[in-house]
N, C-alpha and C positions, 0 to 999 in steps of 0.2 A: 965653705964649699959643700960639705956633706949635707948641711941643712938645706941649702939651696936645691941640691939634687933631689933630696927627699921631698921637698915642697913641689918641685916640678913633677915628679912621679905621682905624688898625691893628686895634684891638679888634673893631670892627664887621666888618671884612673877615675876621678870624680866626674870629669866631663864624659868619659866613655860610659860610665854607669848611668848617668842621668840623661844622656842624649837620646835615649830610646823611650818615647812616650808610649805606654802600653795601651793597646786597644784590642779587645777580644775580637776574633774574626766572626763575622755574621754570615752564616751559611744560608744559602737559598738555592732553589732549583735543585734539590737533592734527589738523586736517582740511584737506587740500589744500596743506599746507606740507611742505617738507623742512627738518628741523632740523639745523644744523651743530653737532655736540656740542662742538667746540672753541671756536668763536666765539660760539655761541648765536644765530646769525643764522637767520632763517626765509626761505626762498625759495618763492614760490608755484609750484605745479606744476599746479593745476587750470586749466581754461580761464577766460576772462573771466566775471566775475559775482561776486556776493557769496556765494560758496560755499566760502570759505576762511577759517579762523579758528584761533586758538590762545588758550586760556584759561590764566591763571596760578593757581598755588596761593598766591602772595604775597597776604596778607590785611592790609588796612588796617582795624584793629579799630574797633569802635564807639567814638565819643567820643574819637577819637585823631587828631591831625594827622599828615599825611604826604604824600609826593609820589613821583612817578616822573620820570625824566629820559630823554630820547631825543635822540641826536645825529643830525642829518640827514646822510645819505650821498650824496644825489642819485639814488638808485635807487628812490625811493618813487613808484611809478606808481599812485597811488590806494590809499593806506594809511590806515586808521582805527586809531587807538590811543587808549585811554581807560579810564575807570573804569566798572565795572558792578557790580551786585550778583551774587551767586553764580548762575551759569547754565550751561547746556550747549548753548546755541543758537549757530548760525552767523550769525544775523541781526545786521547792524550796528546796528540800532535798540536792541539790548539793551545796548549800551555807552552809558550815559546822558550822560556828560561825555567829550568826545573831541576830538582833533585829526584833521583830514583833511589829509593831506600829498599833494601832487601835483607831481611833477617829470617833465615830459616835453616836450622841445623848448622852445618859448617859453612854455609854460604852467607856471608855477612859483609856487606859493602854499601857504599854510597857512591853514586855516579852523578857528575855534573853534566846535564844534557842541554843542548841548544837546538832549537827548531825540531826537526823530526827526531832521529835517534843519533845525532852527532854527539859522541862522547868527548867532552873536553878534558875530563880527568876522573880518576877513581880513587876513593879513599877506602882502603881495606880495613876491616875489623873495627868499625866504629863501636863505641861502648854505649850501653844504656846510660842516659844522662847527658851525653854529648849534645850540644846545641848546634843545629844547622841554621845558618843565616844567609838569606838571599837579599842583596841590597842593590839599589840603583844609586850611583853617585855620578851625577852629570851624564855623560854618554857611555858609562861603563856599568855592567852588571858584575858584581862580585859574589862568588860562591865561597862561603866561609864555614869553618867548623871550629867551635870553641869547645875544647875538651875538658872533661872533669878535672884533669890534672893541671889545668891552668894554661895549657898550650893553645895558642890561637893560630889557626892555619888558614891562609888564603890559598885555596887549592885550584881555583879556576877563575877566569874572567871572560867576558864577552862584550862586544860592542852593542849599543842600543841607541835608538832614537829617543832622546829625552822628552820630546813633545808627545809621546804616546801616553795615554792613560792606561794603567795596569791594575789588574785585580789578582787576588790569590785564588787559584783553582786546585782541586785535588782529584786524583783518580786512583783507583785500586784495582788490581788484577785478580788476586787470589782470594777465594772465599774465606771469610772470617778475619780478613785483615782489619786492623784497627788504626785509625788516624787520631793522634793525640790533639789536644787543643793547640791552636796557633795564635801567636801574638803578633800584632802588626803595629808599625809606627804611624799608621794612617787610619783614619776613621771611616765610617760608612759614608759613601757618596751617593749621588743621585743615580738611580737606576730605574728602568722601565721594563716590566714583564707583562706579557699578555696573559690575562686571566681567562677571558672568553672572547670569541669572535664569531658572530653569526653573519653569514653571507646574505645578500639579497636573494630571495627566492621568488622569481617572477611567476612560477607555476602556482604558488599559493598566495601571491600578492603580499609577501612579507618583506619589510625592509631590514637592512642589516644593522648590527650594533657592535661596539668594541668596548670591552671592560679591561682595565689594566690594574696591576699592582705596582706601586712605586715606593722607592726609599729615598731618603734625604733628610736634611734638617728642616723641620717645620718652621714657618709655614712654607708650603710649596705652591708655586703658580703653574697653571696649565695653559698651553697655547696650542690648539689644533689648527691644522691647515685649512679647515672649513670655517674657522672663526670661533669655534666653541672654546670656552675657558673652564669647562668642568673636567673632572677626572675621567669619566666615561662618557661616551657619545652613542646616540642611537638615531633611528630614522634615516639610515644611510643607503644611498644607491651605490651600485658597483663603482669602485675606484680606489685610489691610493690615498690614505690619510696619514699625515705625519703629526706626531705629538712632540712638543718641546716642553720640558719641565725645568724650572729653576728653583733651587732650594734657598734657604735663608742665608747660606754661606756664599751664594753666587754660583754654585756648581750647576752645570747645565748638561742635560742629556736629551738627545733626539732619537726617536725611533719611528719607523714607518710600518703601516699595516695595509694589506691588500684585502678589500672586500670584493668578492666576485659575484657574478650573476649566475645563480643556480636555476637549472630546470630539472625537476625531479620526476621520476617515473617509478612505478612498481617493478620489483624484480620478477623476471619470468624464469621460473625454475624448469629444468629439463634434466634428463639422465639421472633421475632420482633413484637412489639405492639405499634401502633401509629406513626411509622416512615415509610417513603419511603426510600428505599436503592437504591443508584445509583450503578448499577452493574459495571460501568466503573471505577469510582473514589472511590467506597466503602464508600461514604459519606451518612450520615443519615439525613433526613429532617423531622422534627416533623410536623404532620398535625392535631393532636388532639388539643382541647382547652387547656387553661392554667390549669395545675395541674400536680401532680406527677403520671400521668397515661400513661406514654410513656417510653418504655424500650427496650433495645436489649441486649441479653446475647451473650457471645462468647463461641466458642468451644475450644479456645486456652487455654491450661492448663499449669500452672506453677506447676510442680510436687513437691511432698513433698521432703524436704531436698535439694532443688535446688534453687540457686540464679537466679534472673531474673528481668525483668522490662518491662514497656511499655512507649511509647512516644506519646505525642499529641502536635501538633503545633497549636497555637492559630490563629484563622482566623479573629476574630473581630465580629462575628455574633452569639456568644454563649450567649443566654439570659437564664440564670439559668440552666446550664448544670452540671451534676454530672457524673464523670467518675472515676472508681477505681477498686480495687481488692475486690472480694467477694468469699466466698466458693460457691460451686455449688448450684444454687437456680433457681426458676422459678418465683420469686416475682418481681413486678414493684416498690416496695418501695425503696426509695433511701438509707434508713438506712441499707439495706442489702449489700451494698458495704461498707465493714468494714473500708477500708482505701481508701480515695478518695479525688479528687480535686473538688471544687465547683467553676465554672467559670461563671462570669457575665461580659459581655462587652457590656453594653447598656447605651448609653448616658454618663452621669457623674458618673453613678454607674459602675465603672470599677475596678475589683479586682479578685484575685484568692485566695481561702482559702484552706488550707490543713486540712481536717476533719478526725475524728476518731470516730468509732461507730456511735452514734446518731448524735448530732451536736456539739461535742467537737472540738473546733478550736485549732489546733496546731500552726498555723501561717498564716499570710495574706500578700500578695503582692498587693499594691494598685495602681500599675502602670504597669500592663502587656501590652506588645505591640504585635501587629500582627507580627507573625513570631517567637515569643518566644516559646520555647519548654518545655512542662511539662514532667517530668519523675517521675514515681513512681517505686521504686526499692526495692526488697527484697534481703538483704545480711545477711545470717545467720539468727539470731533471731531478726533482725531489719528491719523495713520498713522506707525508707528514701524518703520523697518528695523533689524533686529538681526542681528549676525553672531556666533553663539556659537562659541567656539574649542574644538573636540574632546572655548554660547549666549552680546558686546561691542557696545556701541552704536556705530553708524556716524554 
């Protein structure tokens, strides 16, 4: 009898240990993190705020059980990691099932969150080396902690729709937070990301184009709604174009893109303070001393309930330049441009930040090149900052 019990225990332990097929998480669409290509760790470089995210291409397919594991390192100063449906958002609410890990001084805990900030349970005083596991089994999400001392705790559950495809996403709130490598039981799936999108410009008789980045098991087939079977398409009139990709495992992903009809015109500057304007090139050159004391307002109006955009090509001599959308004002303060780019191309400090209201940073590009074009676009109720490389979403 003792031998039988030992055999059963051994078999259960063996099944548990071998049931997890390890796949390293493949991070993409990284915003506000530095990725260590050797350790796969993410280190937050943005200032405090939910402005830092990384999405994974590892896909937990519909009607499939699976999990990810994360080992606590003690450097998680406000880290959210969890399951979400496919998205390109930095907002932590978009991770539907998630752990919130906080290790700072005497504040040391893990919370199991659902949807917004609904707290299902809290585990106080987790230890370095404890393993967090988020798993889907049928229509249930299990939140587990496997402790270094051998204790295994199921400390929360939530209901889920098993037909949803899920990905691992991570967010960090506090500066210098570190996210350790993540192991998944599921591999990279088919995904589609916009690389560049040029609209049709009827002013200059230029047709639009769409370029994408995809993941999946090769070979991958491409099927566009206009009949094209290539990865990228061009020669496009205004309209909606859908791409469906199928990878070698049969994984399918579809995404739509809108090409609009642009009519462009030169900006008409007025109320110019601290700038010289070149009447031939329309360039503005600052002659005031260092400070936010220099401004120019335009009379170009994006009317209510109308989509539109502006473009700015980087020249390489922008030393602390803010350009963006504001409501009608006569102020020189940069905060009054509600949606804006902050451009600095001076020496080694070379970056473009997408800013909102005061100095809320939505995204940063640390390697803008001369000739790159910045686009700030309103479509419906959304403002979208785009950085086209010599047109990439920030």
